[in-house]
C-alpha positions in Angstrom: 92.4 71.5 232.7 93.6 68.4 230.8 91.7 65.1 231.2 93.4 62.1 232.8 95.9 60.3 230.5 96.1 56.5 230.1 99.9 56.5 230.4 100.6 53.1 228.9 98.4 53.8 225.9 100.0 57.3 225.5 103.5 55.6 225.4 102.4 53.0 222.8 101.0 55.8 220.6 103.9 58.2 221.0 107.1 56.1 221.0 108.4 58.3 218.2 108.6 61.3 220.6 111.0 59.5 222.9 114.0 59.5 220.5 117.7 60.5 221.0 119.6 62.5 221.9 117.4 63.7 224.7 114.5 61.2 224.4 112.2 63.5 226.3 108.6 64.7 225.9 106.9 67.2 228.1 103.6 65.6 229.1 102.4 68.3 231.5 103.7 71.9 231.8 101.9 73.3 234.8 102.4 76.4 236.9 104.5 74.6 239.6 105.7 71.4 238.0 106.7 69.9 234.6 106.1 66.2 234.0 108.3 64.6 231.3 108.2 61.1 229.8 111.7 59.9 228.9 112.6 56.8 226.8 115.7 54.8 226.1 118.2 54.3 224.9 120.2 57.5 225.2 123.9 58.0 224.7 125.0 61.2 226.4 128.0 62.2 228.5 126.8 65.6 229.8 125.8 66.2 233.4 122.7 68.4 234.0 122.8 70.7 237.0 119.4 72.0 238.2 118.9 74.4 241.1 115.7 72.5 242.1 115.0 68.9 243.0 114.1 66.3 240.4 111.9 63.2 240.9 112.5 60.0 238.9 110.2 57.1 238.5 111.0 54.1 236.3 107.9 52.7 234.6 109.6 50.2 232.4 113.1 48.8 232.8 116.0 50.2 234.8 118.1 53.3 234.4 121.5 54.4 235.8 121.6 57.9 237.2 125.2 59.0 237.1 125.9 61.8 239.6 128.7 63.8 241.1 128.1 63.2 244.8 129.5 65.2 247.7 129.9 68.5 245.9 130.5 71.8 247.7 127.7 74.3 247.3 128.5 78.0 247.5 125.7 80.2 249.0 126.4 83.3 246.8 125.6 83.5 243.1 128.5 84.3 240.7 128.5 85.1 237.0 128.7 82.2 234.6 130.3 82.5 231.1 126.9 83.3 229.8 126.5 86.2 232.2 123.9 84.5 234.4 124.2 84.4 238.1 124.5 80.8 239.5 125.5 79.1 242.7 129.0 77.5 242.6 129.0 73.7 242.7 132.4 72.2 242.9 134.3 69.0 243.9 132.7 65.6 244.6 133.1 62.1 243.2 131.4 60.2 240.5 128.7 57.7 241.7 126.1 55.6 239.9 122.5 55.2 241.2 120.5 52.4 239.6 116.8 53.0 239.6 114.9 49.8 238.8 111.5 49.3 237.3 108.8 50.5 239.7 111.4 52.4 241.8 111.5 56.2 242.4 114.3 58.5 243.5 114.4 62.2 244.6 117.6 63.9 243.3 118.7 66.8 245.6 119.0 70.3 244.0 122.4 71.3 242.6 123.5 67.7 242.0 125.3 67.2 238.6 123.6 64.2 237.0 123.6 62.2 233.8 120.5 60.0 233.3 121.5 57.0 231.3 118.6 55.1 229.9 118.7 51.6 228.4 116.9 50.2 225.3 113.2 49.9 225.6 112.9 51.7 228.9 110.4 54.4 230.0 110.5 56.7 232.9 108.8 59.8 234.3 110.7 62.8 235.6 109.0 65.6 237.5 110.8 68.9 237.9 109.7 72.3 239.3 109.0 75.1 236.9 112.2 77.1 237.3 112.1 80.3 239.4 113.0 83.4 237.5 116.5 83.4 239.1 117.3 79.7 238.5 120.1 78.8 236.2 120.4 75.3 234.7 123.8 74.1 233.5 125.1 71.3 231.3 128.6 70.1 232.2 131.0 67.8 230.6 133.8 66.2 232.6 137.1 64.8 231.4 137.0 61.0 231.1 140.7 60.6 231.8 141.5 58.4 234.8 144.5 60.7 235.5 142.3 63.1 237.5 141.8 62.4 241.2 138.4 64.2 241.1 135.8 65.2 238.4 137.5 67.7 236.2 135.3 70.1 234.2 135.9 70.5 230.5 132.9 72.7 229.6 129.8 74.2 231.1 126.9 75.8 229.4 124.4 77.8 231.5 120.8 78.9 230.6 117.5 79.7 232.2 115.4 76.6 231.6 112.0 77.2 229.9 111.8 74.0 227.8 114.4 71.3 228.7 113.5 69.1 225.7 114.3 71.8 223.1 117.1 73.7 225.0 119.4 70.7 225.6 119.5 69.4 222.0 121.5 72.3 220.4 124.0 72.3 223.3 124.5 68.6 223.1 124.8 68.7 219.3 127.4 71.5 219.5 129.5 69.4 222.0 129.2 66.3 219.7 130.2 68.1 216.5 133.0 70.3 217.8 136.1 68.5 219.0 137.7 71.8 220.2 135.0 72.0 222.9 135.8 68.5 224.2 139.5 69.1 224.9 140.5 69.1 228.6 142.6 72.1 229.5 144.1 70.2 232.4 145.4 67.0 230.7 144.9 67.7 227.0 142.7 64.6 226.4 139.8 65.1 224.0 136.5 63.6 225.4 134.4 61.4 223.0 131.4 63.1 221.5 129.0 60.7 223.3 
């Protein structure tokens, strides 16, 4: 069992661990929950889709949690491009949720989300340790205003064991390969960040 942590002291001594592109450090990795400290700023345009809920608490400063709200959830798992079986999540509309300093928010499972953190901000995110069948996904949507609804450009799926290390190569691949960022629907190439 780990001893209690003086959180503010830990942040002051470990600011270097909260750097882009993910800005995330796993503070506790328990049997049921993972507790992460997340700093700002970050500059990402991917949306994470997690089959379990996520709890956000802003310790310092505000953040904007961009979500795709009102999606349709399919009750049967289907194969992803990576060969994993995941629930279908489609449709919806973009929405911004501002979480202010001292505020908390519980994000429902299967909600595509992009946590945007500003300079000199610190938050805590608590997630469930993923069940063996759970599939996480990173999605990128076309930024063109010509689409009436969120239009998917790319989706990467994986079984999450360490979010901090698993996201970085996927995000870097998106940022460095313009072919991955081209929308099949309208032809626009999304910016890397």
